PASEBA-1860 file (N, C-alpha, C; in nm, 3 decimals):
! residues 231
1> CVESAVDE> 11.389/10.630/10.627/11.307/10.594/10.740/11.289/10.730/10.828 ~ 11.225/10.724/10.967/11.276/10.818/11.007/11.390/10.833/11.069 ~ 11.433/10.675/11.123/11.588/10.673/11.210/11.637/10.786/11.147 ~ 11.662/10.689/11.005/11.772/10.798/10.886/11.744/10.915/10.922 ~ 11.647/10.991/10.921/11.650/11.151/10.877/11.717/11.201/10.974 ~ 11.625/11.105/11.125/11.716/11.170/11.263/11.845/11.175/11.270 ~ 11.902/11.050/11.235/12.039/11.039/11.264/12.140/11.111/11.214 ~ 12.106/11.197/11.021/12.155/11.298/10.959/12.069/11.451/11.027
9> LEELAPRV> 12.006/11.442/11.098/12.013/11.552/11.119/12.073/11.594/11.270 ~ 12.086/11.468/11.351/12.169/11.515/11.427/12.345/11.543/11.436 ~ 12.351/11.468/11.283/12.495/11.556/11.219/12.509/11.647/11.187 ~ 12.385/11.732/11.124/12.379/11.835/11.051/12.407/11.972/11.125 ~ 12.302/11.949/11.240/12.245/11.998/11.402/12.294/11.952/11.486 ~ 12.325/11.910/11.562/12.335/11.859/11.665/12.242/11.928/11.842 ~ 12.240/12.061/11.815/12.163/12.069/11.924/12.054/12.186/11.906 ~ 11.998/12.137/11.778/11.811/12.159/11.744/11.750/12.080/11.765
17> PREVIVNG> 11.641/12.131/11.895/11.542/12.029/11.902/11.487/11.979/11.774 ~ 11.413/11.892/11.798/11.394/11.845/11.685/11.225/11.771/11.722 ~ 11.143/11.729/11.636/11.025/11.613/11.638/10.975/11.591/11.516 ~ 10.931/11.442/11.527/10.913/11.368/11.453/10.777/11.317/11.402 ~ 10.713/11.357/11.308/10.592/11.324/11.257/10.566/11.282/11.096 ~ 10.551/11.177/11.102/10.575/11.089/10.981/10.475/11.151/10.901 ~ 10.420/11.100/10.773/10.410/11.076/10.651/10.294/11.056/10.656 ~ 10.142/11.014/10.703/10.045/10.910/10.697/9.975/10.927/10.618
25> VDVAEVEA> 9.857/10.844/10.680/9.728/10.846/10.541/9.663/10.871/10.615 ~ 9.492/10.887/10.573/9.399/10.960/10.606/9.338/10.800/10.670 ~ 9.307/10.757/10.802/9.308/10.610/10.799/9.158/10.617/10.773 ~ 9.092/10.705/10.843/8.948/10.691/10.868/8.913/10.653/10.701 ~ 8.942/10.717/10.622/8.887/10.734/10.482/8.916/10.601/10.407 ~ 8.985/10.543/10.416/9.013/10.388/10.402/8.918/10.297/10.453 ~ 8.936/10.341/10.566/8.841/10.229/10.653/8.635/10.226/10.636 ~ 8.653/10.338/10.587/8.518/10.349/10.512/8.444/10.304/10.433
33> LVPAPDPE> 8.578/10.246/10.348/8.535/10.147/10.242/8.485/10.061/10.243 ~ 8.418/10.012/10.147/8.367/9.849/10.166/8.464/9.794/10.008 ~ 8.503/9.686/10.108/8.610/9.568/9.994/8.468/9.498/9.858 ~ 8.523/9.512/9.755/8.440/9.481/9.677/8.539/9.352/9.564 ~ 8.616/9.298/9.606/8.676/9.178/9.556/8.640/9.149/9.441 ~ 8.725/9.098/9.320/8.677/8.984/9.194/8.706/8.869/9.246 ~ 8.560/8.810/9.253/8.527/8.631/9.284/8.619/8.574/9.189 ~ 8.608/8.623/9.068/8.651/8.508/8.969/8.833/8.519/8.951
41> RLVFTFAG> 8.872/8.623/8.983/9.009/8.652/8.945/9.076/8.728/9.084 ~ 9.220/8.640/9.038/9.325/8.728/9.147/9.373/8.829/9.149 ~ 9.411/8.982/9.190/9.371/9.078/9.130/9.509/9.146/9.240 ~ 9.614/9.171/9.138/9.730/9.217/9.144/9.747/9.378/9.188 ~ 9.775/9.471/9.217/9.705/9.600/9.169/9.800/9.676/9.262 ~ 9.833/9.822/9.161/9.988/9.878/9.219/9.896/10.034/9.193 ~ 9.870/10.140/9.246/9.797/10.247/9.182/9.927/10.371/9.281 ~ 9.984/10.442/9.145/10.098/10.517/9.183/10.196/10.554/9.071
49> YFFGDRRP> 10.297/10.569/9.115/10.392/10.590/8.964/10.529/10.554/8.997 ~ 10.611/10.541/8.877/10.742/10.484/8.869/10.866/10.625/8.853 ~ 10.929/10.643/8.980/11.030/10.786/8.993/11.165/10.696/8.981 ~ 11.220/10.762/8.845/11.386/10.723/8.857/11.375/10.635/8.800 ~ 11.460/10.519/8.865/11.484/10.366/8.800/11.409/10.246/8.840 ~ 11.288/10.271/8.969/11.145/10.196/8.965/11.109/10.118/8.810 ~ 11.094/10.010/8.822/11.061/9.963/8.726/11.000/9.804/8.772 ~ 10.871/9.780/8.701/10.821/9.655/8.773/10.858/9.491/8.672
57> TAFLDALE> 10.974/9.567/8.585/11.025/9.427/8.537/11.014/9.320/8.582 ~ 11.126/9.313/8.723/11.128/9.150/8.787/10.954/9.083/8.806 ~ 10.863/9.138/8.838/10.751/9.133/8.873/10.682/9.087/8.703 ~ 10.683/9.176/8.628/10.650/9.089/8.462/10.666/8.965/8.449 ~ 10.820/8.959/8.458/10.902/8.841/8.432/10.830/8.773/8.460 ~ 10.790/8.766/8.569/10.779/8.624/8.720/10.623/8.609/8.722 ~ 10.543/8.723/8.653/10.398/8.674/8.623/10.428/8.545/8.482 ~ 10.486/8.660/8.394/10.455/8.571/8.261/10.546/8.420/8.258
65> RLVAERPD> 10.602/8.442/8.376/10.655/8.251/8.368/10.550/8.158/8.492 ~ 10.480/8.273/8.563/10.372/8.173/8.644/10.302/8.120/8.554 ~ 10.222/8.211/8.436/10.145/8.205/8.362/10.145/8.077/8.225 ~ 10.312/8.075/8.234/10.372/7.992/8.144/10.347/7.871/8.223 ~ 10.369/7.830/8.307/10.355/7.663/8.386/10.233/7.681/8.446 ~ 10.158/7.781/8.443/9.982/7.753/8.506/9.921/7.807/8.383 ~ 9.883/7.719/8.289/9.778/7.804/8.221/9.661/7.870/8.281 ~ 9.637/7.727/8.382/9.483/7.752/8.405/9.428/7.854/8.486
73> LAGRLRAR> 9.575/7.948/8.530/9.519/8.069/8.620/9.572/8.224/8.484 ~ 9.543/8.163/8.369/9.591/8.273/8.265/9.461/8.367/8.267 ~ 9.314/8.278/8.293/9.219/8.423/8.255/9.211/8.460/8.396 ~ 9.226/8.423/8.525/9.142/8.405/8.625/9.299/8.509/8.697 ~ 9.406/8.599/8.671/9.432/8.643/8.682/9.466/8.748/8.634 ~ 9.506/8.898/8.720/9.482/9.026/8.652/9.586/9.131/8.729 ~ 9.640/9.159/8.658/9.720/9.301/8.738/9.733/9.425/8.696 ~ 9.657/9.490/8.789/9.606/9.642/8.765/9.707/9.749/8.765
81> FLGGFPDA> 9.776/9.818/8.697/9.890/9.965/8.764/9.722/10.092/8.702 ~ 9.708/10.171/8.822/9.632/10.292/8.811/9.767/10.370/8.831 ~ 9.757/10.485/8.732/9.917/10.636/8.768/9.996/10.594/8.601 ~ 10.125/10.632/8.671/10.220/10.573/8.563/10.239/10.440/8.570 ~ 10.316/10.455/8.394/10.342/10.314/8.366/10.473/10.347/8.291 ~ 10.608/10.278/8.317/10.718/10.323/8.206/10.697/10.292/8.102 ~ 10.731/10.377/7.993/10.726/10.344/7.844/10.782/10.183/7.763 ~ 10.874/10.200/7.851/10.949/10.040/7.785/10.869/9.912/7.828
89> DRVRVEAG> 10.847/9.899/7.970/10.755/9.825/7.987/10.614/9.827/7.921 ~ 10.546/9.928/7.941/10.374/9.959/7.858/10.466/9.852/7.737 ~ 10.472/9.899/7.621/10.550/9.845/7.486/10.515/9.655/7.548 ~ 10.640/9.628/7.589/10.631/9.479/7.607/10.508/9.481/7.636 ~ 10.429/9.486/7.736/10.325/9.464/7.833/10.192/9.455/7.677 ~ 10.172/9.593/7.571/10.063/9.553/7.480/10.103/9.460/7.397 ~ 10.234/9.415/7.382/10.285/9.321/7.241/10.305/9.211/7.281 ~ 10.291/9.140/7.373/10.360/8.998/7.445/10.268/8.933/7.489
97> SLRDVVAL> 10.279/8.839/7.571/10.138/8.737/7.679/10.052/8.786/7.697 ~ 10.148/8.911/7.781/10.056/8.954/7.880/9.964/9.066/7.894 ~ 9.932/9.094/7.769/9.852/9.179/7.742/9.671/9.140/7.807 ~ 9.658/9.060/7.816/9.548/9.002/7.817/9.499/8.965/8.008 ~ 9.629/9.029/8.092/9.675/8.990/8.236/9.669/9.120/8.259 ~ 9.774/9.212/8.190/9.803/9.307/8.277/9.716/9.450/8.254 ~ 9.625/9.544/8.306/9.582/9.615/8.292/9.613/9.729/8.326 ~ 9.644/9.876/8.191/9.676/10.000/8.190/9.581/10.091/8.234
105> EGTRPHGE> 9.578/10.104/8.340/9.467/10.237/8.405/9.470/10.363/8.387 ~ 9.584/10.414/8.360/9.582/10.574/8.416/9.616/10.607/8.527 ~ 9.590/10.735/8.481/9.580/10.829/8.633/9.394/10.816/8.668 ~ 9.389/10.762/8.762/9.214/10.780/8.827/9.235/10.851/8.978 ~ 9.151/10.918/8.975/9.059/11.046/9.096/9.111/10.896/9.244 ~ 9.198/10.999/9.383/9.270/10.940/9.456/9.148/10.849/9.489 ~ 9.019/10.894/9.508/8.912/10.790/9.566/8.901/10.681/9.528 ~ 8.930/10.655/9.352/8.924/10.530/9.315/9.018/10.390/9.292
113> ALQAQVDA> 9.155/10.518/9.329/9.257/10.431/9.356/9.236/10.402/9.491 ~ 9.228/10.437/9.616/9.209/10.411/9.737/9.066/10.258/9.738 ~ 8.987/10.237/9.635/8.900/10.180/9.639/8.952/10.063/9.534 ~ 9.051/10.100/9.480/9.044/9.962/9.366/9.198/9.894/9.494 ~ 9.276/9.963/9.642/9.375/9.956/9.647/9.275/9.839/9.779 ~ 9.166/9.858/9.833/9.073/9.761/9.959/9.045/9.653/9.878 ~ 8.997/9.691/9.736/8.999/9.550/9.676/9.052/9.472/9.595 ~ 9.168/9.481/9.615/9.284/9.387/9.569/9.229/9.255/9.624
121> GCLLLFMQ> 9.335/9.143/9.559/9.408/9.037/9.596/9.479/9.014/9.656 ~ 9.593/9.100/9.625/9.743/9.167/9.640/9.808/9.268/9.621 ~ 9.843/9.371/9.698/9.907/9.465/9.656/10.014/9.496/9.609 ~ 10.067/9.553/9.500/10.207/9.535/9.468/10.303/9.685/9.569 ~ 10.426/9.681/9.574/10.519/9.807/9.593/10.649/9.760/9.512 ~ 10.712/9.882/9.428/10.822/9.835/9.426/10.908/10.007/9.435 ~ 11.043/9.945/9.483/11.176/10.033/9.484/11.271/9.999/9.485 ~ 11.316/10.037/9.398/11.503/9.995/9.399/11.599/10.044/9.527
129> DGGGEGAK> 11.720/9.963/9.522/11.817/9.983/9.596/11.841/10.119/9.596 ~ 11.924/10.202/9.482/11.897/10.284/9.504/12.048/10.323/9.562 ~ 12.169/10.269/9.523/12.301/10.241/9.550/12.310/10.261/9.758 ~ 12.179/10.180/9.790/12.223/10.145/9.925/12.112/10.266/9.957 ~ 12.065/10.362/9.907/11.968/10.485/9.972/11.842/10.426/9.956 ~ 11.773/10.320/9.861/11.647/10.256/9.881/11.577/10.193/10.071 ~ 11.744/10.105/10.110/11.644/10.073/10.240/11.660/10.158/10.332 ~ 11.701/10.271/10.312/11.665/10.354/10.419/11.483/10.403/10.449
137> FVPAKVRE> 11.412/10.415/10.285/11.289/10.477/10.342/11.143/10.383/10.343 ~ 11.072/10.437/10.398/10.952/10.408/10.373/10.839/10.501/10.318 ~ 10.763/10.454/10.243/10.713/10.511/10.119/10.579/10.533/10.196 ~ 10.546/10.644/10.166/10.382/10.658/10.196/10.230/10.521/10.165 ~ 10.268/10.534/10.066/10.239/10.348/10.027/10.227/10.281/10.132 ~ 10.341/10.254/10.203/10.328/10.131/10.262/10.197/10.118/10.397 ~ 10.228/10.253/10.433/10.084/10.297/10.516/9.998/10.327/10.503 ~ 9.938/10.369/10.320/9.806/10.341/10.317/9.772/10.188/10.264
145> YLAAARPV> 9.885/10.125/10.233/9.844/9.996/10.212/9.815/9.913/10.390 ~ 9.891/9.946/10.442/9.851/9.889/10.622/9.719/9.934/10.650 ~ 9.659/9.998/10.631/9.529/10.095/10.635/9.467/10.003/10.587 ~ 9.494/9.958/10.428/9.392/9.907/10.332/9.338/9.713/10.385 ~ 9.444/9.692/10.469/9.464/9.549/10.552/9.465/9.484/10.411 ~ 9.516/9.444/10.308/9.556/9.358/10.265/9.699/9.295/10.208 ~ 9.716/9.198/10.164/9.887/9.138/10.145/9.911/9.220/10.047 ~ 10.053/9.174/10.039/10.117/9.278/9.981/10.250/9.222/9.935
153> LALVPPDG> 10.250/9.171/9.809/10.415/9.153/9.701/10.510/9.301/9.687 ~ 10.593/9.299/9.780/10.649/9.425/9.770/10.828/9.341/9.694 ~ 10.863/9.464/9.629/10.980/9.417/9.542/11.066/9.553/9.547 ~ 11.143/9.582/9.707/11.172/9.647/9.803/11.324/9.591/9.829 ~ 11.429/9.667/9.905/11.523/9.622/9.951/11.506/9.511/10.033 ~ 11.513/9.382/10.041/11.497/9.317/10.182/11.523/9.329/10.279 ~ 11.666/9.430/10.331/11.657/9.439/10.465/11.641/9.613/10.513 ~ 11.554/9.653/10.415/11.556/9.786/10.425/11.434/9.802/10.529
161> AAATMLRD> 11.388/9.936/10.541/11.282/9.972/10.617/11.163/9.947/10.603 ~ 11.172/9.952/10.445/11.020/9.936/10.453/10.977/9.753/10.429 ~ 11.085/9.693/10.392/11.062/9.545/10.388/11.010/9.517/10.559 ~ 11.109/9.559/10.637/11.106/9.555/10.788/10.945/9.602/10.825 ~ 10.864/9.702/10.807/10.810/9.711/10.830/10.659/9.653/10.778 ~ 10.666/9.570/10.667/10.566/9.552/10.624/10.549/9.399/10.698 ~ 10.728/9.326/10.711/10.715/9.187/10.743/10.600/9.196/10.898 ~ 10.650/9.371/11.000/10.580/9.324/11.053/10.454/9.387/11.139
169> HATAWIAA> 10.385/9.443/11.022/10.245/9.443/11.017/10.189/9.449/10.948 ~ 10.199/9.340/10.824/10.130/9.309/10.703/10.097/9.138/10.669 ~ 10.046/9.070/10.553/10.090/8.988/10.478/10.146/9.026/10.403 ~ 10.266/8.937/10.401/10.386/9.044/10.312/10.461/8.930/10.238 ~ 10.513/8.937/10.137/10.639/8.837/10.011/10.732/8.953/10.008 ~ 10.820/8.956/10.045/10.927/9.013/10.008/11.024/9.015/9.954 ~ 11.081/9.044/9.823/11.165/9.024/9.733/11.268/9.138/9.682 ~ 11.392/9.106/9.651/11.480/9.207/9.605/11.443/9.276/9.526
177> PEDVEACL> 11.437/9.391/9.440/11.380/9.468/9.318/11.392/9.402/9.200 ~ 11.514/9.315/9.177/11.541/9.273/9.029/11.558/9.098/9.045 ~ 11.504/9.057/9.190/11.548/8.877/9.216/11.388/8.828/9.156 ~ 11.408/8.837/9.035/11.264/8.708/8.948/11.263/8.607/9.019 ~ 11.305/8.501/9.023/11.332/8.367/9.160/11.234/8.398/9.229 ~ 11.303/8.479/9.359/11.221/8.506/9.454/11.065/8.547/9.438 ~ 11.011/8.660/9.358/10.927/8.675/9.280/10.818/8.621/9.234 ~ 10.912/8.523/9.160/10.820/8.408/9.120/10.783/8.317/9.230
185> AALREIAA> 10.855/8.238/9.261/10.838/8.195/9.471/10.720/8.241/9.506 ~ 10.697/8.381/9.554/10.604/8.459/9.576/10.470/8.449/9.552 ~ 10.463/8.474/9.368/10.376/8.463/9.322/10.282/8.327/9.334 ~ 10.354/8.218/9.350/10.351/8.096/9.315/10.235/8.064/9.455 ~ 10.300/8.076/9.582/10.264/8.102/9.688/10.093/8.164/9.709 ~ 10.107/8.299/9.677/10.015/8.389/9.658/9.895/8.306/9.593 ~ 9.931/8.260/9.468/9.844/8.198/9.353/9.776/8.052/9.453 ~ 9.823/7.956/9.499/9.822/7.855/9.591/9.720/7.898/9.707
193> RWTAGTLA> 9.761/7.988/9.771/9.661/8.028/9.876/9.504/8.112/9.826 ~ 9.556/8.181/9.741/9.426/8.241/9.687/9.342/8.147/9.609 ~ 9.385/8.042/9.575/9.312/7.889/9.516/9.250/7.831/9.644 ~ 9.334/7.866/9.768/9.261/7.770/9.842/9.156/7.825/9.918 ~ 9.145/7.948/9.914/9.093/8.045/9.955/9.110/8.088/10.090 ~ 9.244/8.081/10.155/9.320/8.145/10.261/9.416/8.254/10.219 ~ 9.394/8.317/10.180/9.474/8.471/10.105/9.408/8.559/10.148 ~ 9.441/8.643/10.312/9.413/8.715/10.376/9.506/8.807/10.416
201> GRPLDPAL> 9.471/8.960/10.421/9.526/9.065/10.488/9.505/9.042/10.599 ~ 9.654/9.142/10.690/9.616/9.153/10.850/9.557/9.280/10.888 ~ 9.471/9.259/10.964/9.403/9.398/11.029/9.501/9.473/11.087 ~ 9.467/9.604/11.084/9.576/9.707/11.112/9.594/9.706/11.230 ~ 9.714/9.711/11.303/9.683/9.664/11.442/9.683/9.812/11.513 ~ 9.566/9.806/11.577/9.497/9.952/11.675/9.671/10.016/11.757 ~ 9.737/9.930/11.799/9.869/10.012/11.830/9.917/10.093/11.710 ~ 9.949/10.037/11.607/9.998/10.139/11.512/9.929/10.219/11.431
209> RDGIDRRA> 9.781/10.219/11.416/9.666/10.307/11.402/9.711/10.495/11.414 ~ 9.748/10.503/11.513/9.761/10.653/11.545/9.908/10.673/11.463 ~ 9.978/10.652/11.454/10.100/10.588/11.421/10.135/10.654/11.292 ~ 10.020/10.588/11.216/10.032/10.610/11.112/9.866/10.716/11.056 ~ 9.810/10.750/11.099/9.702/10.859/11.092/9.761/10.995/11.082 ~ 9.687/11.037/10.981/9.688/11.151/10.924/9.622/11.277/10.995 ~ 9.541/11.227/11.006/9.472/11.348/11.154/9.547/11.336/11.238 ~ 9.640/11.236/11.320/9.668/11.215/11.413/9.837/11.297/11.427
217> GAARLAGL> 9.910/11.300/11.275/10.006/11.361/11.283/10.004/11.536/11.277 ~ 9.862/11.576/11.214/9.813/11.671/11.197/9.767/11.773/11.351 ~ 9.668/11.692/11.421/9.705/11.774/11.539/9.824/11.744/11.665 ~ 9.943/11.663/11.612/10.026/11.685/11.648/10.142/11.821/11.577 ~ 10.123/11.816/11.485/10.149/11.946/11.440/10.128/12.083/11.485 ~ 10.000/12.075/11.472/9.934/12.196/11.509/9.947/12.232/11.717 ~ 10.030/12.051/11.773/10.023/12.127/11.904/10.159/12.154/11.898 ~ 10.253/12.123/11.770/10.382/12.169/11.795/10.436/12.308/11.768
225> IRRTVGG> 10.304/12.350/11.698/10.339/12.481/11.627/10.277/12.586/11.720 ~ 10.176/12.526/11.837/10.171/12.645/11.966/10.236/12.640/12.051 ~ 10.312/12.537/12.108/10.451/12.508/12.209/10.514/12.592/12.157 ~ 10.526/12.644/12.017/10.670/12.697/11.963/10.641/12.847/11.960 ~ 10.532/12.904/11.897/10.462/13.021/11.928/10.480/13.053/12.072 ~ 10.419/12.944/12.150/10.373/12.994/12.333/10.494/13.028/12.375 ~ 10.628/12.920/12.363/10.744/12.971/12.369/10.832/13.060/12.325
END
């Protein structure tokens, strides 16, 4: 996260002037999209890639258990994965009970991925602990999700920076990356809210908007360059 990066830079070069500009999202581009949610299905959506040891395994385990205990939901659930997907989990999906629930849609143009996110009933986020390093980082996708203003199920370090940002600014459920029971509990509550018609995201906080907007960040970078050159 920003604080960790600043602390590390302070240790490496304590007398170097610094200014932090976070990786953001084009908020206007996201806000211009018209949501078109599936009225018949609760759709979970992840658009991205699984790097390093990141895996959706705990989510798939929990989803399989939810479908087993709630057969009435089997035809009313969809988990969309746009982008990359781990080979081992792909084999499991294609050969198992989730083959009619999980859709592996491959890489899509950026605009289609954004549209899929604003259409989702609930967005998915995955980040492993990474020996404690994962807790320090806020993926750029978190800011994209905040702009989409949809609920989020995040399998991330529960005490980490990403979890904190989501709790503060989104309708979010947090489970540790390998905690199937916590993920299942979250899925039960999300499904119950969806069935009751009360599953809703949190609008983007106007005070946060400028902080995550890529155009505002570019303007700050341009100003920094002008000041540096002028100095």
